[in-house]
N, C-alpha and C positions, 0 to 999 in steps of 0.2 A: 249774518242772516241764516246761513246753513247750519252753523253751530247751534244757534238758538232753536232752529227747527228740530235738530237732532235731540236736543235736551227735552223738548216737549214730546217728541214721538219716540216710541220704543225702537231702538236701532239694532238690537241683537238678532231679530229675524233676518235682516239683510246681511249681517255679518256671517250668520250661519249658512245662508244660501251660497255666499261666495266661497266659504271654506269647503262646503260639500261639493260644489261644482268643480273647483280647482283640484281638491284632494281626490274626488271620485275619478276625474279624468286621468290623474297621475296613477292612481291605483289600478285602473283598467287597461293600462298600456305597459309595454315592456320593449326593451331593445334586444336584438339578437347579435351576439358576437361569437363566431366559431371559426374553426379551421377545417377544411375538407382534405382528407388524406386517402391514399390508396390503402385498402385493407390488407393487401399482401405485403407491400413494401414500407408502408408508413410514410411515404413521401407525399408532399402536398400535390393536390390536383386542382387545376384551374378549369372549372366546368364551363359548358357553353351557356347554361342558363340557371339562375337562381330566382325562383318565382314565389310570390305570395299574391293570390288572387290574380288581378290583371297587371300587377306591378312586377317589373324585372329589375334585378340588382346586379351590379358588377362584382367580380371576384378578382383579387390580385393574383400574380404569379406565385405568391406564397400560400395560396389556397384560403386566404382569410376573407371573411365578409363581415360587414358591420351595418346592421339595418335598424334604424330607430323607429319608435312610435308604431309598434305592432300591437294588435289586440292581445290581451293576456290569454295564453293558451294557444296562440297561433302556431301553425305548422308551415314549414317552408319546403317547397319542392326543389330538388336539385337534380339537374340533368347533365350528364357528361358522356361523351362518345366512348363506347365500349363498356360502359358501366351500367349496372342496374339502377333504375330510378330510386331516389331516396326521399322520404318525407320526414324531416327532422323537426322536433319541437323547438320553439324559439329559444328556450333556455338551455338547449344542448350546446356544449362548447367544442365538441369534436364530432365530425360526421365522417364515418368510414364507408367508402364506396367499394362494393364488391364487383368483380369483373363479370360481365354478361356474355361478351363475345371476345375471342382472341383473334386478332388479325396478325398473321404471320407472313414474313417475307423470307423465303428460303433461297440462299445464295451459294454459289460455288466458292469454296474457301480459297481457291487459287486465283480464279479470274475475277471474282466478285460479281459475276453475272447471275441472273436468276436461274435456278435449277428447274428444268422443265417438269411439270406435272408431279410435284411432291405429294406425299400422303402423310396423314397423321393417324397414329394408332394408340389406343389404350388397351393393352392386352390383345385379345383377338377381335377387337371391335374397331372399325375404321370410323374416325370422328371428323375427318376432313380430307378433301382432295383439292389440289392446287391447279393453277392455270399454267400455260406454257412459259410464262415469265416468272414463275416461282411464288406468286401471291396465293395465299390460302387463308380461309376463314374457318375457325373452329367454333361452332355454335350448336347448342348452348355451351358456354365454358364449363369445364368440369370443376369439381371442388378444388379450392386452393390447396396446393401441395401435391396434386395428382401428377404422376409421371406420364409424359406423352412422348412417344417415339415418332421422330420425323425421318422419313425414308424416301428414297427415289431410286430409279434404275441407274446403275453404274455409280452409286454413291454409298459411302459408309453411313449407316444410320446414326442418328444422334438423339439424345433424350433431353427434353426440356421439362421444367416444372411449372404447372399451371399457377398463374399469379396475375401479372399485369396484363392489360388488354392489347398491348402492341409488343411483338417479339420479332427480332431478327435472328435467323438461324444460319450458320455456315456449315455446309456439308463437304467433307473431303472426297474427291474423286476416288473411286475404287472399281475398276473394270470388272464386270460380271456380277457385282452386288445388286441386290434388289430387295424390295419389301418382302417379308415372309408371306407365303400364301395364306389366305384366310381360310378358316375351316368351312367345309361344305355343310349346308344346313342339314340337321338331323330330321328324320320323319317326325311328324307331330305325334306326341304321345296319345294313347287311347284314354279318353275320359274315364275316371273311376266309375265302376259299376256297369261299364259297357264292355262287350267282348268285340275284338276286332272282327270286321266283316270278312268272311272267308272269301278267298279268291274264287272267281267263277270257274266251275269245273269245265274242262274241255269237253266239247260235244263229241260223243263217241262216233267213230267213223261208221258209216252205213256198211253193213255186210254186203258183199257182192251177191247179186241174185244168182241162183243156180241156173245154169244154162238148161234150156228145155231139152229133154231127151229126144233124140230123133225118132 
């Protein structure tokens, strides 16, 4: 009966509708397969959240994610502690995360205990100061590869290189050592086209009045 009806009625519009519907749905979706790595070390990162819209996806310890049925052209948001947020296209196969904040633990190289109140310097600029237990945050993180000096009172300074967001530093005790003094601020330069204001002149002392003649 169905075959007889199909022979009598044109069947190709129905077939075309099925092909367009199925093929169009396949064409407008895509899957996302990528690995998330630290931009400085190239090691895998397992972030706290991988998001598309209201949907959240898991990531393995190997930094890999696999997300099916995304709209074509979709972008995925990636959040990981210590790293800058990344918005990656679904067809990107590797996502490199850059460090936004460096969390540092500064310990005594002999006792392993936290070094009290460490400091972080880049040249003559202080970029971080720590707590009594040696914890210190450097924010915002400097460019990858920047040398950062870690110093503290009665400890030999050590240099680390900006890269990953978590760093443990060991300082060797050295009595009398300390962070180098920071330069004192220079007077603000006079804007171009203006002359410095003259210092106010001292008021002349009043001449003593002549004593009246008797």
